N, C-alpha and C positions, 0 to 999 in steps of 0.2 A: 211809739206809744205802746204801753201795755195796758190792756183792759183786764180788770179782775172782776170776775163774776162771783160775788160773795156766796158762801155756802148757805143753804136754807135747810132748816130743820122742821120736821113735822111729826106729829105723834100718830102712830098707827098701833092700835091695841096696846097702849101703854109702853110701847117701844119708840124710841126717838130715831128717826132715819135722817141722816145728814148727808146731803149731796156733796160731791167733790168741788173743790175750788178749781176753776178753769182759768188759765192765763192765755191770752191771745196776743201775740206779738205782731204788730203791723209795721211795715216799712214805708218810707216816703217814696212815692213814685212820681217822676216827672215825665210828662207827655208832650210831644210836639203834635199838633193837630192841623191837618190840611183842610182847607175849605172854609175857614172862619174869616169873616170880613167885617163884622159889625157887632154892636151891642146885643142884637137879637141872637146872633150866633153864640155869644158868650152865655146868654141866658139858657139857650137850648142845651149847650154842652153841660152847663152847671146842673140843670135839671136831670139830664141823662146820668151824670156821675152820681148825683144824690140818690138815684134809684139802685145803685150797686149795693147789695147787702154787705154791711160791715165797713163800708168805705166812709172816710171823712174827707170832704172836699176842703182843701186849704186855700186854693187860689185858682181862678180861671181868668185868663185874659186872651185877647185875640192871638190865636196860634199856639197857646201853651196852657197847660194845667198842671197843678200839683195836688196830690191827694195822698192820704194814708190808707193802705189797704193790704190785705194778705196776698192778693194775686192780681197782677196787672191784666190778665186775660179777660176777667169779667169787665173791667173798665173799658178795654179795647172793644169788646163785643157790644157794650152799651153805646159806645160812640158810633160804631158801625151801624147799629140799628137806628141811630138818630141821623145817619147820613154823612158821617165824617170819617175820614181816614186818619189814624193816629199811630204813632210808634213811641216806644219807651226810650227816653234819653238815658245815657249812661251816667 
């Protein structure tokens, strides 16, 4: 998925300043997660991943998760903070 942040223009003393267009490319990340056993675990993992800046959670089930993000390290850190061990699937 590519996110496009549209340029914004504003007037400063009769001059127009236009910011640059920024494209952010996110890749799909598949995780295996240890320690998940039930629906409450799925909810906790989902909430932890939703707190990762810029991440889009696609699916969470017992033992696995799929998300779109720039960097898997932030997702792994968020899961560790929530009490789960995870690793990236190839």
